[in-house]
Structure formats: C-alpha cells, structure tokens
SEVOTI-326556 format. One record per atom (N, C-alpha, C, O): residue number from 1; residue in three letters; z, y, x. Coordinates in pm, whole numbers, m for minus. Layout:
- n,res,z,y,x
- NUM,ALA,Z,Y,X
...
***
This chain:
- n,res,z,y,x
- 1,VAL,555,m1512,m587
- 1,VAL,551,m1384,m621
- 1,VAL,394,m1377,m604
- 1,VAL,368,m1426,m494
- 2,GLN,285,m1337,m666
- 2,GLN,209,m1337,m583
- 2,GLN,74,m1188,m590
- 2,GLN,44,m1136,m697
- 3,LEU,21,m1150,m477
- 3,LEU,m15,m1060,m468
- 3,LEU,m182,m1036,m436
- 3,LEU,m242,m1078,m337
- 4,VAL,m230,m968,m531
- 4,VAL,m414,m1007,m491
- 4,VAL,m462,m837,m428
- 4,VAL,m417,m744,m493
- 5,GLU,m530,m811,m333
- 5,GLU,m578,m679,m327
- 5,GLU,m686,m632,m348
- 5,GLU,m761,m691,m271
- 6,SER,m742,m563,m405
- 6,SER,m897,m541,m393
- 6,SER,m947,m412,m383
- 6,SER,m883,m331,m450
- 7,GLY,m1037,m368,m321
- 7,GLY,m1078,m223,m315
- 7,GLY,m1125,m144,m210
- 7,GLY,m1167,m28,m208
- 8,GLY,m1107,m238,m112
- 8,GLY,m1138,m197,60
- 8,GLY,m1278,m164,81
- 8,GLY,m1357,m158,m14
- 9,GLY,m1314,m143,205
- 9,GLY,m1493,m134,176
- 9,GLY,m1511,21,334
- 9,GLY,m1434,82,408
- 10,LEU,m1639,16,311
- 10,LEU,m1690,71,418
- 10,LEU,m1693,198,384
- 10,LEU,m1794,183,316
- 11,VAL,m1664,342,369
- 11,VAL,m1661,505,314
- 11,VAL,m1639,550,509
- 11,VAL,m1580,517,612
- 12,GLN,m1754,663,440
- 12,GLN,m1737,779,591
- 12,GLN,m1636,892,550
- 12,GLN,m1583,918,442
- 13,ALA,m1626,954,681
- 13,ALA,m1501,1054,679
- 13,ALA,m1492,1178,545
- 13,ALA,m1600,1211,496
- 14,GLY,m1417,1215,515
- 14,GLY,m1387,1246,435
- 14,GLY,m1385,1255,303
- 14,GLY,m1346,1348,233
- 15,GLY,m1470,1064,250
- 15,GLY,m1472,1021,141
- 15,GLY,m1302,1014,99
- 15,GLY,m1198,1073,126
- 16,SER,m1364,871,m5
- 16,SER,m1233,826,m123
- 16,SER,m1261,660,m104
- 16,SER,m1356,593,m63
- 17,LEU,m1121,631,m156
- 17,LEU,m1147,473,m176
- 17,LEU,m1007,436,m202
- 17,LEU,m919,472,m124
- 18,ARG,m979,356,m321
- 18,ARG,m920,309,m430
- 18,ARG,m850,167,m416
- 18,ARG,m916,83,m477
- 19,LEU,m753,122,m363
- 19,LEU,m710,m11,m354
- 19,LEU,m597,m16,m472
- 19,LEU,m524,63,m533
- 20,SER,m627,m161,m466
- 20,SER,m558,m207,m595
- 20,SER,m499,m360,m566
- 20,SER,m545,m455,m502
- 21,CYS,m384,m342,m635
- 21,CYS,m299,m456,m617
- 21,CYS,m218,m509,m727
- 21,CYS,m131,m448,m790
- 22,ALA,m262,m653,m747
- 22,ALA,m251,m710,m881
- 22,ALA,m115,m838,m819
- 22,ALA,m123,m932,m740
- 23,ALA,11,m776,m908
- 23,ALA,136,m834,m909
- 23,ALA,151,m946,m953
- 23,ALA,106,m941,m1067
- 24,SER,193,m1064,m930
- 24,SER,224,m1172,m1018
- 24,SER,393,m1151,m1014
- 24,SER,472,m1180,m924
- 25,VAL,414,m1094,m1140
- 25,VAL,574,m1131,m1125
- 25,VAL,643,m1128,m1252
- 25,VAL,588,m1084,m1353
- 26,HIS,792,m1185,m1252
- 26,HIS,809,m1203,m1406
- 26,HIS,882,m1070,m1461
- 26,HIS,865,m1025,m1574
- 27,THR,960,m1018,m1369
- 27,THR,1020,m939,m1392
- 27,THR,1000,m767,m1344
- 27,THR,887,m774,m1296
- 28,VAL,1027,m667,m1333
- 28,VAL,1046,m515,m1227
- 28,VAL,1127,m485,m1197
- 28,VAL,1140,m415,m1096
- 29,ASN,1242,m531,m1288
- 29,ASN,1398,m502,m1207
- 29,ASN,1413,m523,m1049
- 29,ASN,1394,m612,m965
- 30,ASN,1448,m424,m1054
- 30,ASN,1500,m408,m870
- 30,ASN,1374,m392,m764
- 30,ASN,1390,m367,m644
- 31,LEU,1251,m409,m824
- 31,LEU,1074,m436,m782
- 31,LEU,1052,m278,m685
- 31,LEU,1047,m163,m729
- 32,LYS,1043,m313,m576
- 32,LYS,1029,m225,m472
- 32,LYS,856,m287,m436
- 32,LYS,837,m408,m424
- 33,MET,724,m173,m420
- 33,MET,570,m216,m406
- 33,MET,546,m111,m306
- 33,MET,592,4,m304
- 34,GLY,450,m183,m205
- 34,GLY,416,m106,m117
- 34,GLY,281,m96,m69
- 34,GLY,183,m150,m120
- 35,TRP,285,m19,39
- 35,TRP,126,m58,136
- 35,TRP,152,m34,256
- 35,TRP,182,82,283
- 36,PHE,149,m129,359
- 36,PHE,94,m104,479
- 36,PHE,m55,m121,535
- 36,PHE,m164,m150,484
- 37,ARG,m18,m96,637
- 37,ARG,m221,m115,760
- 37,ARG,m199,m185,881
- 37,ARG,m78,m207,888
- 38,GLN,m228,m207,931
- 38,GLN,m252,m275,1058
- 38,GLN,m393,m262,1138
- 38,GLN,m480,m339,1097
- 39,ALA,m428,m179,1241
- 39,ALA,m590,m142,1304
- 39,ALA,m519,m286,1450
- 39,ALA,m412,m341,1476
- 40,PRO,m638,m284,1496
- 40,PRO,m661,m417,1580
- 40,PRO,m541,m359,1681
- 40,PRO,m536,m238,1704
- 41,GLY,m456,m441,1732
- 41,GLY,m364,m414,1867
- 41,GLY,m301,m328,1822
- 41,GLY,m252,m257,1909
- 42,LYS,m273,m294,1697
- 42,LYS,m135,m191,1655
- 42,LYS,16,m287,1583
- 42,LYS,24,m409,1597
- 43,GLU,74,m243,1543
- 43,GLU,183,m308,1487
- 43,GLU,126,m271,1317
- 43,GLU,41,m189,1282
- 44,ARG,206,m361,1235
- 44,ARG,194,m274,1092
- 44,ARG,238,m171,1087
- 44,ARG,344,m153,1148
- 45,GLU,176,m54,1012
- 45,GLU,204,53,1001
- 45,GLU,289,105,866
- 45,GLU,187,106,797
- 46,PHE,340,127,819
- 46,PHE,396,174,679
- 46,PHE,290,327,604
- 46,PHE,271,441,648
- 47,VAL,247,263,493
- 47,VAL,181,398,441
- 47,VAL,256,476,306
- 47,VAL,291,594,308
- 48,ALA,272,377,182
- 48,ALA,336,445,119
- 48,ALA,438,296,43
- 48,ALA,432,176,69
- 49,ALA,527,373,m56
- 49,ALA,584,270,m159
- 49,ALA,653,335,m245
- 49,ALA,694,449,m221
- 50,LEU,674,274,m356
- 50,LEU,730,353,m483
- 50,LEU,847,215,m487
- 50,LEU,855,106,m432
- 51,ARG,918,285,m576
- 51,ARG,1074,189,m669
- 51,ARG,969,187,m815
- 51,ARG,929,279,m887
- 52,TRP,950,64,m817
- 52,TRP,850,64,m962
- 52,TRP,966,77,m1095
- 52,TRP,874,50,m1171
- 53,SER,1031,87,m1146
- 53,SER,1132,167,m1220
- 53,SER,1139,224,m1283
- 53,SER,1119,237,m1404
- 54,ALA,1201,314,m1138
- 54,ALA,1249,438,m1118
- 54,ALA,1123,575,m1106
- 54,ALA,1118,694,m1138
- 55,GLY,1030,470,m1037
- 55,GLY,917,586,m991
- 55,GLY,922,676,m867
- 55,GLY,832,760,m865
- 56,TYR,1013,678,m756
- 56,TYR,1028,741,m670
- 56,TYR,925,675,m611
- 56,TYR,914,554,m631
- 57,THR,829,749,m525
- 57,THR,736,769,m407
- 57,THR,785,781,m268
- 57,THR,864,869,m236
- 58,TYR,728,673,m167
- 58,TYR,778,715,m18
- 58,TYR,604,765,30
- 58,TYR,496,739,m23
- 59,TYR,630,822,118
- 59,TYR,461,787,222
- 59,TYR,505,846,388
- 59,TYR,575,937,433
- 60,GLY,412,727,451
- 60,GLY,423,778,598
- 60,GLY,346,903,637
- 60,GLY,241,925,578
- 61,ASP,388,986,728
- 61,ASP,369,1093,758
- 61,ASP,216,1096,798
- 61,ASP,153,1200,781
- 62,SER,158,988,848
- 62,SER,16,1028,856
- 62,SER,m106,1050,751
- 62,SER,m218,1102,744
- 63,VAL,15,957,649
- 63,VAL,m80,1012,501
- 63,VAL,m42,1083,381
- 63,VAL,m109,1082,278
- 64,LYS,45,1132,392
- 64,LYS,132,1294,335
- 64,LYS,16,1374,292
- 64,LYS,m50,1438,374
- 65,GLY,m15,1373,149
- 65,GLY,m112,1534,109
- 65,GLY,m246,1481,112
- 65,GLY,m341,1557,92
- 66,ARG,m266,1347,138
- 66,ARG,m424,1255,156
- 66,ARG,m406,1144,97
- 66,ARG,m513,1106,49
- 67,PHE,m292,1047,69
- 67,PHE,m330,944,m33
- 67,PHE,m226,933,m142
- 67,PHE,m123,995,m114
- 68,THR,m225,866,m270
- 68,THR,m110,841,m355
- 68,THR,m104,757,m451
- 68,THR,m192,727,m532
- 69,ILE,21,711,m440
- 69,ILE,53,525,m449
- 69,ILE,101,550,m596
- 69,ILE,163,651,m631
- 70,SER,77,483,m649
- 70,SER,68,496,m847
- 70,SER,61,323,m915
- 70,SER,15,228,m853
- 71,LYS,98,319,m1004
- 71,LYS,152,153,m1052
- 71,LYS,105,212,m1199
- 71,LYS,116,328,m1237
- 72,ASP,35,74,m1287
- 72,ASP,54,77,m1392
- 72,ASP,120,m72,m1446
- 72,ASP,117,m189,m1405
- 73,ASN,181,3,m1564
- 73,ASN,310,m99,m1609
- 73,ASN,247,m217,m1637
- 73,ASN,260,m312,m1560
- 74,GLY,128,m231,m1813
- 74,GLY,98,m281,m1831
- 74,GLY,48,m408,m1750
- 74,GLY,78,m526,m1764
- 75,LYS,m22,m359,m1679
- 75,LYS,m120,m494,m1564
- 75,LYS,m33,m525,m1440
- 75,LYS,m61,m626,m1375
- 76,LYS,71,m444,m1402
- 76,LYS,157,m456,m1357
- 76,LYS,42,m477,m1218
- 76,LYS,17,m586,m1166
- 77,THR,m6,m362,m1184
- 77,THR,m71,m366,m1074
- 77,THR,m59,m213,m1010
- 77,THR,m44,m109,m1074
- 78,LEU,m72,m231,m859
- 78,LEU,m32,m132,m772
- 78,LEU,m171,m59,m736
- 78,LEU,m270,m132,m748
- 79,TYR,m196,81,m690
- 79,TYR,m304,132,m661
- 79,TYR,m229,243,m549
- 79,TYR,m124,307,m537
- 80,LEU,m347,222,m484
- 80,LEU,m353,356,m364
- 80,LEU,m481,426,m347
- 80,LEU,m585,365,m319
- 81,GLN,m473,611,m372
- 81,GLN,m612,657,m404
- 81,GLN,m552,706,m271
- 81,GLN,m436,737,m242
- 82,MET,m694,704,m183
- 82,MET,m721,761,m40
- 82,MET,m810,890,m91
- 82,MET,m901,895,m175
- 83,ASN,m752,990,m11
- 83,ASN,m901,1074,m54
- 83,ASN,m864,1155,142
- 83,ASN,m775,1148,227
- 84,SER,m967,1206,127
- 84,SER,m1008,1255,289
- 84,SER,m1023,1175,407
- 84,SER,m1001,1226,517
- 85,LEU,m1051,1076,397
- 85,LEU,m1040,948,505
- 85,LEU,m1080,1006,618
- 85,LEU,m1159,1100,620
- 86,LYS,m1029,955,716
- 86,LYS,m1033,950,892
- 86,LYS,m1057,855,946
- 86,LYS,m1026,746,898
- 87,PRO,m1115,869,1054
- 87,PRO,m1175,740,1103
- 87,PRO,m1066,654,1150
- 87,PRO,m1082,533,1164
- 88,GLU,m917,734,1183
- 88,GLU,m791,682,1211
- 88,GLU,m715,579,1089
- 88,GLU,m610,515,1105
- 89,ASP,m791,582,976
- 89,ASP,m745,489,873
- 89,ASP,m773,348,866
- 89,ASP,m718,258,802
- 90,THR,m897,349,969
- 90,THR,m944,215,1008
- 90,THR,m837,137,947
- 90,THR,m730,197,954
- 91,ALA,m829,22,888
- 91,ALA,m751,m87,907
- 91,ALA,m730,m179,813
- 91,ALA,m768,m152,699
- 92,VAL,m666,m304,839
- 92,VAL,m641,m406,715
- 92,VAL,m519,m349,677
- 92,VAL,m419,m310,736
- 93,TYR,m581,m359,484
- 93,TYR,m434,m240,386
- 93,TYR,m426,m388,330
- 93,TYR,m510,m469,289
- 94,TYR,m230,m387,351
- 94,TYR,m184,m509,254
- 94,TYR,m65,m454,180
- 94,TYR,18,m366,204
- 95,CYS,m89,m548,69
- 95,CYS,36,m456,m44
- 95,CYS,173,m546,33
- 95,CYS,173,m625,128
- 96,ALA,257,m508,m34
- 96,ALA,408,m566,m54
- 96,ALA,504,m551,m141
- 96,ALA,507,m452,m215
- 97,ALA,596,m647,m144
- 97,ALA,674,m588,m252
- 97,ALA,835,m675,m246
- 97,ALA,858,m790,m210
- 98,SER,895,m607,m276
- 98,SER,1015,m689,m229
- 98,SER,1105,m698,m376
- 98,SER,1057,m662,m484
- 99,PHE,1250,m755,m359
- 99,PHE,1324,m712,m492
- 99,PHE,1467,m657,m445
- 99,PHE,1551,m636,m532
- 100,THR,1502,m630,m298
- 100,THR,1604,m661,m262
- 100,THR,1621,m589,m116
- 100,THR,1694,m602,m18
- 101,LEU,1482,m482,m165
- 101,LEU,1450,m378,m9
- 101,LEU,1581,m277,m68
- 101,LEU,1611,m244,m183
- 102,ILE,1652,m240,85
- 102,ILE,1771,m115,17
- 102,ILE,1621,16,79
- 102,ILE,1519,m8,144
- 103,GLN,1677,158,17
- 103,GLN,1583,221,78
- 103,GLN,1555,283,197
- 103,GLN,1463,364,210
- 104,SER,1609,257,261
- 104,SER,1650,286,450
- 104,SER,1552,158,508
- 104,SER,1518,145,625
- 105,SER,1527,100,436
- 105,SER,1458,m14,521
- 105,SER,1290,43,456
- 105,SER,1197,53,536
- 106,ILE,1279,61,374
- 106,ILE,1139,80,308
- 106,ILE,1049,107,397
- 106,ILE,949,37,377
- 107,PRO,1034,191,504
- 107,PRO,933,175,633
- 107,PRO,948,70,740
- 107,PRO,902,70,855
- 108,SER,1016,m14,682
- 108,SER,1043,m127,824
- 108,SER,946,m243,764
- 108,SER,990,m295,661
- 109,TYR,819,m291,812
- 109,TYR,759,m388,744
- 109,TYR,801,m520,720
- 109,TYR,744,m591,638
- 110,ARG,934,m571,812
- 110,ARG,1040,m657,881
- 110,ARG,1108,m736,763
- 110,ARG,1128,m855,741
- 111,ALA,1145,m585,677
- 111,ALA,1227,m562,535
- 111,ALA,1202,m626,425
- 111,ALA,1289,m660,344
- 112,TRP,1034,m655,409
- 112,TRP,930,m647,293
- 112,TRP,925,m812,272
- 112,TRP,878,m881,363
- 113,THR,976,m872,152
- 113,THR,933,m1018,161
- 113,THR,831,m1083,121
- 113,THR,804,m1191,173
- 114,TYR,752,m1030,17
- 114,TYR,598,m1094,10
- 114,TYR,468,m964,21
- 114,TYR,455,m841,22
- 115,TRP,394,m1088,28
- 115,TRP,261,m965,154
- 115,TRP,86,m1039,60
- 115,TRP,49,m1155,78
- 116,GLY,26,m959,m11
- 116,GLY,m63,m962,m39
- 116,GLY,m190,m1047,95
- 116,GLY,m114,m1105,173
- 117,GLN,m312,m1068,134
- 117,GLN,m377,m1121,228
- 117,GLN,m458,m1032,225
- 117,GLN,m577,m1065,224
- 118,GLY,m426,m898,221
- 118,GLY,m507,m778,286
- 118,GLY,m635,m780,281
- 118,GLY,m696,m886,270
- 119,THR,m724,m608,290
- 119,THR,m833,m568,235
- 119,THR,m841,m466,366
- 119,THR,m750,m402,418
- 120,GLN,m1007,m475,409
- 120,GLN,m1020,m449,497
- 120,GLN,m1082,m272,446
- 120,GLN,m1141,m252,340
- 121,VAL,m1053,m169,544
- 121,VAL,m1107,m64,530
- 121,VAL,m1119,5,646
- 121,VAL,m1041,19,740
- 122,THR,m1290,69,618
- 122,THR,m1351,148,747
- 122,THR,m1394,273,718
- 122,THR,m1436,312,609
- 123,VAL,m1385,326,802
- 123,VAL,m1418,487,795
- 123,VAL,m1541,546,931
- 123,VAL,m1524,594,1043
- 124,SER,m1631,521,871
- 124,SER,m1729,558,1000
- 124,SER,m1711,745,1028
- 124,SER,m1680,823,938
- 125,SER,m1732,776,1142
- 125,SER,m1751,908,1164
- 125,SER,m1869,994,1132
- 125,SER,m1868,1114,1160
***
C-alpha cells in the first residue's frame, strides 16, 4: 500500500486548505483511512478517519465542525477539507490506512499500518 499526500502549504488564520491522499490499494474491503498531524515536540494527533465502504466518519475534538473528511471512490483518494484554520493547526499532516483496525483504536496512531510521507500545513496569525 502506498499513500501519497498533497495539498499542504501556508495559509493565514481563518483560511482554508484541502489535503489529498492518493492510495494504491487493490481492495477497499475493510479499508479505513485517516489523517493525523504532528507538531514539533508533540505526539502524533488524531484528526479524522473514515471507514471506506460504510462511509462512517470520525473526528478529533479539536477539528470538529471545521474539518471534513471525504473520499473519491473512483480515484481511491482521501481528502481533508480544512476551514477556519488556526495557528494551532500548524503541523505535518499524515495520511494513514489500515485493513485490520478496530473502531475503538481509530484515534491511536500506533494502531494504523500504512503511512504517507506527510505534508506541511502552516497557519500564520
């Protein structure tokens, strides 16, 4: 499984960005995909996830109401629409995937199997 993120950049507070993660997978059965972020000196933090076939979505508390996770089935691409960005959203954002993850483990970065290389998001005040 290969995950390739894109879409990061520099934006002012209050602005928006959309991240993309193109996944090379042979099946979407039992596939879960998600986004995590990591700021310097901090632990990797859960942002959002979805169960690919069922479409159920999950969000971290700090982004609820501002970020939206979505997917394109044909392109096998995951998206993260980020609105009302704050300086504290500044981090490297990582795409993750798993076929074996159980629901209760979704927020735990250690439970995910596959990772992208990360894309930097910087929000200026």
